[in-house]
C-alpha positions in Angstrom: -43.8 7.2 7.2 -41.1 5.0 5.8 -42.9 1.7 6.1 -45.4 0.3 3.6 -47.7 -2.3 5.1 -48.4 -5.5 3.1 -51.4 -5.4 0.7 -54.7 -6.6 2.1 -56.3 -9.1 -0.3 -58.9 -10.5 2.1 -61.7 -8.0 2.3 -63.7 -10.2 4.6 -60.8 -10.6 7.1 -60.3 -6.8 7.1 -64.0 -6.3 7.8 -63.8 -8.8 10.6 -60.9 -6.9 12.1 -62.9 -3.7 11.9 -65.9 -5.3 13.6 -63.7 -6.6 16.5 -62.3 -3.1 17.0 -65.6 -1.2 16.8 -65.9 1.5 19.5 -69.5 0.7 20.7 -69.9 -3.1 20.6 -73.3 -4.5 21.5 -74.1 -8.0 22.9 -75.6 -8.8 19.5 -72.5 -7.8 17.5 -70.3 -9.7 20.0 -72.4 -12.8 19.7 -72.2 -12.5 15.9 -68.4 -12.4 16.1 -68.3 -15.5 18.3 -70.3 -17.4 15.8 -68.0 -16.1 13.0 -65.0 -17.7 14.7 -66.6 -21.1 14.4 -67.4 -20.8 10.7 -65.5 -22.7 8.0 -62.5 -20.8 6.7 -61.8 -18.7 9.8 -58.2 -18.6 10.8 -56.8 -17.1 14.0 -53.4 -17.1 12.4 -54.6 -15.0 9.5 -56.4 -12.5 11.8 -53.3 -12.1 14.0 -51.0 -11.8 11.0 -53.2 -9.0 9.6 -53.2 -7.2 12.9 -49.4 -7.4 13.2 -48.9 -6.2 9.7 -51.2 -3.2 10.4 -49.6 -2.5 13.8 -52.9 -3.1 15.8 -52.1 -6.4 17.5 -52.4 -4.9 21.0 -55.7 -3.2 20.1 -57.0 -6.5 18.7 -56.1 -8.5 21.8 -57.5 -5.8 24.1 -60.8 -5.8 22.2 -61.0 -9.6 22.2 -60.4 -9.6 25.9 -62.9 -6.9 26.7 -65.6 -8.7 24.7 -64.7 -12.1 26.1 -64.0 -13.4 22.7 -60.8 -15.3 23.3 -61.5 -19.1 23.2 -61.1 -20.9 26.5 -58.0 -23.0 27.1 -59.1 -26.6 27.9 -58.5 -27.4 31.5 -57.1 -30.8 30.6 -54.7 -29.5 28.0 -51.1 -30.7 28.4 -48.5 -28.0 29.0 -47.2 -28.0 25.4 -50.7 -27.7 24.0 -51.6 -25.0 26.5 -48.5 -23.0 25.5 -49.4 -23.3 21.9 -53.1 -22.3 22.4 -54.1 -19.1 20.6 -55.4 -17.5 23.9 -52.2 -18.2 25.7 -50.1 -16.8 22.8 -52.2 -13.6 22.6 -52.3 -13.1 26.4 -48.5 -13.4 26.4 -48.2 -10.9 23.6 -50.4 -8.5 25.4 -48.4 -8.8 28.6 -45.2 -8.0 26.6 -47.0 -5.0 25.2 -48.0 -3.8 28.7 -44.4 -4.3 29.9 -43.2 -2.2 27.1 -45.8 0.5 27.9 -44.8 0.4 31.5 -41.1 1.0 30.6 -42.1 4.0 28.4 -44.3 5.3 31.2 -41.4 5.0 33.7 -39.2 7.0 31.3 -41.8 9.7 31.1 -42.0 9.8 35.0 -38.3 10.4 35.0 -38.1 12.8 32.2 -40.9 15.2 33.0 -39.6 16.2 36.5 -36.1 16.4 35.2 -37.2 19.0 32.6 -39.4 20.8 35.2 -36.5 21.2 37.6 -34.8 23.3 34.9 -37.9 25.4 34.2 -39.2 23.5 31.1 -42.8 22.4 31.0 -43.1 20.0 28.0 -46.2 19.2 25.9 -46.9 15.6 25.0 -47.8 14.7 21.4 -49.4 11.7 19.8 -49.0 8.4 21.7 -47.2 9.9 24.7 -50.5 11.2 26.0 -51.9 7.7 26.3 -49.1 6.7 28.7 -50.5 9.1 31.3 -54.0 7.7 31.2 -55.6 4.5 32.5 -59.2 5.3 31.9 -60.9 4.4 29.7 -58.8 1.2 29.4 -58.4 1.3 25.6 -55.6 3.9 26.2 -53.3 1.1 27.3 -53.8 -0.7 24.0 -52.4 2.2 21.9 -48.9 1.1 21.0 -46.1 3.5 20.1 -42.6 3.5 18.8 -41.3 6.5 20.7 -42.2 9.4 23.1 -42.8 12.7 21.4 -42.2 15.7 23.6 -42.7 19.3 22.5 -40.6 22.1 24.1 -40.2 25.8 23.2 -37.7 26.1 20.4 -35.3 28.1 22.5 -35.3 25.4 25.1 -34.7 22.4 22.8 -30.9 22.3 23.1 -31.2 22.6 26.9 -33.8 19.9 27.1 -31.5 17.7 25.0 -28.6 18.3 27.4 -30.9 17.5 30.4 -31.9 14.1 29.0 -28.3 13.3 28.2 -27.3 14.2 31.7 -29.6 11.5 33.1 -28.3 8.8 30.8 -29.9 9.2 27.4 -27.7 8.9 24.3 -28.3 10.7 21.0 -28.5 9.2 17.5 -25.1 10.0 16.1 -26.2 9.6 12.4 -29.7 11.0 12.2 -31.6 11.6 9.0 -32.3 15.2 8.0 -34.9 16.6 10.5 -37.1 19.6 10.4 -39.3 19.3 13.5 -37.3 17.5 16.2 -33.8 16.8 17.4 -32.1 13.5 16.9 -33.7 10.6 18.8 -32.5 9.9 22.3 -32.3 6.4 23.7 -31.5 5.1 27.2 -29.4 2.0 27.0 -31.5 -1.1 27.9 -34.8 0.8 27.8 -37.7 0.6 25.3 -38.3 3.0 22.5 -36.8 6.5 22.0 -37.6 10.1 23.0 -37.9 12.8 20.4 -37.6 16.4 21.5 -39.8 18.4 19.2 -39.4 22.1 18.4 -42.4 21.9 16.1 -45.6 19.9 16.6 -45.8 18.9 12.9 -43.5 18.5 9.9 -43.2 21.6 7.8 -45.6 20.3 5.1 -48.5 20.3 7.7 -47.4 23.2 9.9 -49.4 25.9 8.3 -52.6 24.0 9.0 -51.9 23.8 12.7 -48.9 25.9 13.7 -46.7 25.2 16.6 -47.9 28.5 18.2 -51.5 27.3 17.8 -50.7 24.0 19.4 -49.1 25.7 22.4 -52.0 28.0 22.8 -54.5 25.2 22.9 -52.6 22.9 25.3 -53.8 22.6 28.9 -51.6 22.1 31.9 -51.8 18.8 33.8 -50.1 17.5 36.9 -48.0 14.4 36.3 -45.5 12.5 38.4 -45.1 15.3 40.9 -44.4 17.7 38.0 -46.3 19.5 35.3 -46.8 18.9 31.6 -49.2 20.1 28.9 -51.6 18.2 26.6 -54.0 19.1 23.8 -57.7 18.7 24.5 -59.1 15.6 22.8 -60.6 17.4 19.8 -57.2 19.0 19.0 -55.3 15.8 19.7 -57.6 14.2 17.1 -57.0 16.9 14.6 -53.2 16.9 15.2 -53.1 13.1 14.7 -55.1 13.3 11.5 -52.7 15.9 10.1 -49.7 13.8 11.2 -50.9 10.8 9.3 -52.6 12.4 6.4 -50.5 15.4 5.6 -47.2 15.3 7.3 -46.7 11.6 6.5 -48.5 12.1 3.2 -51.1 9.4 3.8 -53.7 11.4 1.9 -51.6 11.9 -1.2 -50.3 8.3 -1.1 -53.8 6.8 -0.3 -52.4 4.8 2.6 -54.9 2.9 4.8 -53.4 3.7 8.2 -55.5 1.3 10.4 -53.8 2.1 13.7 -54.3 5.9 13.2 -57.9 5.3 12.1 -58.6 3.3 15.2 -57.2 6.0 17.5 -59.3 8.6 15.6 -62.4 6.5 16.0 -61.9 5.9 19.8 -61.2 9.6 20.5 -63.7 11.0 18.0 -66.4 8.7 19.5 -66.4 10.7 22.7 -66.3 14.3 21.3 -69.1 16.7 21.9 -70.9 18.6 19.0 -69.2 21.8 20.2 -65.8 20.1 19.9 -66.5 18.8 16.5 -67.7 22.2 15.4 -64.4 23.7 16.5 -62.3 21.1 14.5 -64.5 21.3 11.4 -64.3 25.1 11.4 -60.6 25.1 11.7 -60.2 22.4 9.0 -62.3 24.4 6.7 -60.3 27.6 7.3 -57.0 25.9 6.6 -58.2 23.9 3.5 -58.1 20.4 4.8 -61.8 19.7 5.3 -61.8 17.0 2.6 -58.8 15.4 4.2 -60.6 15.2 7.5 -63.8 14.0 5.8 -62.0 11.2 3.9 -60.3 10.1 7.2 -63.6 10.0 9.0 -65.2 8.1 6.0 -62.5 5.5 6.2 -63.1 5.2 10.0 -66.8 4.8 9.3 -66.3 2.1 6.7 -63.8 0.1 8.8 -64.9 0.6 12.4 -68.5 1.8 12.1 -67.4 5.3 13.3 -70.5 7.5 13.5 -69.7 10.5 11.4 -70.9 13.6 13.3 -73.5 15.8 11.7 -71.1 18.7 12.0 -68.7 17.2 9.5 -69.8 17.5 5.9 -68.7 14.6 3.7 -68.2 15.7 0.1 -68.3 13.5 -3.0 -64.6 14.1 -3.3 -63.9 12.9 0.2 -66.0 9.7 -0.3 -64.2 9.0 -3.6 -60.8 9.4 -1.9 -61.8 7.1 0.9 -62.9 4.5 -1.6 -59.7 4.9 -3.5 -57.7 4.4 -0.3 -59.3 1.1 0.3 -58.9 0.1 -3.3 -55.2 1.0 -3.2 -54.7 -1.1 0.0 -55.7 -4.2 -1.9 -53.6 -3.6 -5.0 -50.6 -5.8 -5.7 -47.7 -4.9 -3.5 -45.3 -4.1 -6.3 -47.7 -1.5 -7.7 -48.3 0.1 -4.3 -44.6 0.1 -3.6 -43.9 1.9 -6.9 -46.4 4.6 -6.1 -45.1 4.9 -2.5 -41.4 5.0 -3.4 -42.0 7.4 -6.3 -43.8 9.9 -4.0 -41.1 9.5 -1.3 -38.3 10.4 -3.7 -40.2 13.2 -5.3 -41.1 14.7 -2.0 -37.6 14.2 -0.5 -35.9 16.0 -3.4 -38.4 18.8 -3.8 -36.9 22.2 -3.5 -39.0 23.2 -0.4 -38.2 19.9 1.4 -34.5 20.1 0.8 -34.3 23.8 1.8 -36.2 23.2 5.1 -34.3 20.0 6.0 -30.8 21.3 5.2 -31.4 25.0 5.9 -29.5 26.2 2.9 -30.1 29.5 1.1 -28.7 31.2 -1.9 -28.7 30.5 -5.6 -26.8 27.3 -5.3 -28.8 26.0 -2.3 -30.8 23.5 -4.3 -27.7 21.9 -5.8 -25.9 21.7 -2.4 -29.0 20.3 -0.6 -29.5 17.7 -3.3 -25.9 16.6 -3.1 -26.1 16.4 0.7 -29.2 14.3 0.6 -27.7 11.9 -1.9 -24.6 11.6 0.3 -26.9 10.9 3.3 -28.8 8.2 1.4 -25.6 6.6 0.2 -24.1 6.7 3.7 -27.2 5.3 5.4 -28.1 2.6 2.9 -25.0 2.1 0.9 -24.4 -1.5 0.0 -27.8 -2.4 1.6 -29.8 -0.3 -0.9 -29.8 -3.0 -3.6 -30.8 -5.7 -1.1 -33.5 -3.5 0.4 -34.9 -2.8 -3.1 -34.9 -6.5 -3.9 -36.8 -7.3 -0.7 -39.4 -4.7 -1.3 -40.1 -5.7 -4.8 -40.4 -9.4 -3.8 -42.8 -8.7 -0.8 -46.3 -10.2 -1.2 
């Protein structure tokens, strides 16, 4: 996670966003929201800005539409007023989101059969799964930057060649990577495709190994071909580990609203048996408090009903509280914590050794030098400007 969202200073606005995105709305809660929109001090612009900053604008618009909460456009409004109306603006934004999702879906329809023809059955990770589903309709509102495809390690170079043979181009200057090959992009198409050899970054891999992920995936027909996906309880667990451990959200106390919303929507439909499986596994691999904190955050923000199978310790509650508190701290303080942890983690012996694959007595020195060269090459003269922008952000 390279991006730090702006600080959230309006607790009431955050709570309002959470109420709009709740998984089980009632007529009473929807009526209460409708009244809230007419109260003094409410600002559609502020709500939309918050959703954009937290990467949940499509989810917000979807929920408003589903609950008939978008204000009607006056029938007599002139064209310029109609175009500027909040409902028109949000409808247009959601249509752009759907067009992007359709483009990503079309790429998946092309890529999966291409891999199948060469004997490769990929597994979809994270947001890619939602591209294959239309029901329930919230799946369409889950935005994503790229398509994550897991293939057997021995097949990764072949999969990369297959995608390049149908027009994809590889990132020529990728960052050091430990779980997937350089991003692939098709000119003129949305997003990128990442071919993964591992389901998680090395820091989270022992908690849900790639072998375990493969063993738990289930085969599914798609676009005249075949792919594999995790059952929902393991999709939920994988997503939690990605946000909280691999991306260090737990250590950094990052309030990841988009990830929490997906966790809430998926977790809301799990059976007690499914929760028992996840809780048992989380306990065995030592991340039960991480899972419990994540669930507590979802409960506080979206009213997620914490299953009785998941124990919430005092430590987990305290961490969830600290995460919300950190989200409202001044940006410069949050940025200092965030950047300090990023640098410490990036230059840690284990991180450098895994990302650069160096061994021997001088491996740490060589890896450190290589990473410094990479940072200089990638950011170079932009580093000072980037640092200045970060420290001046609100």
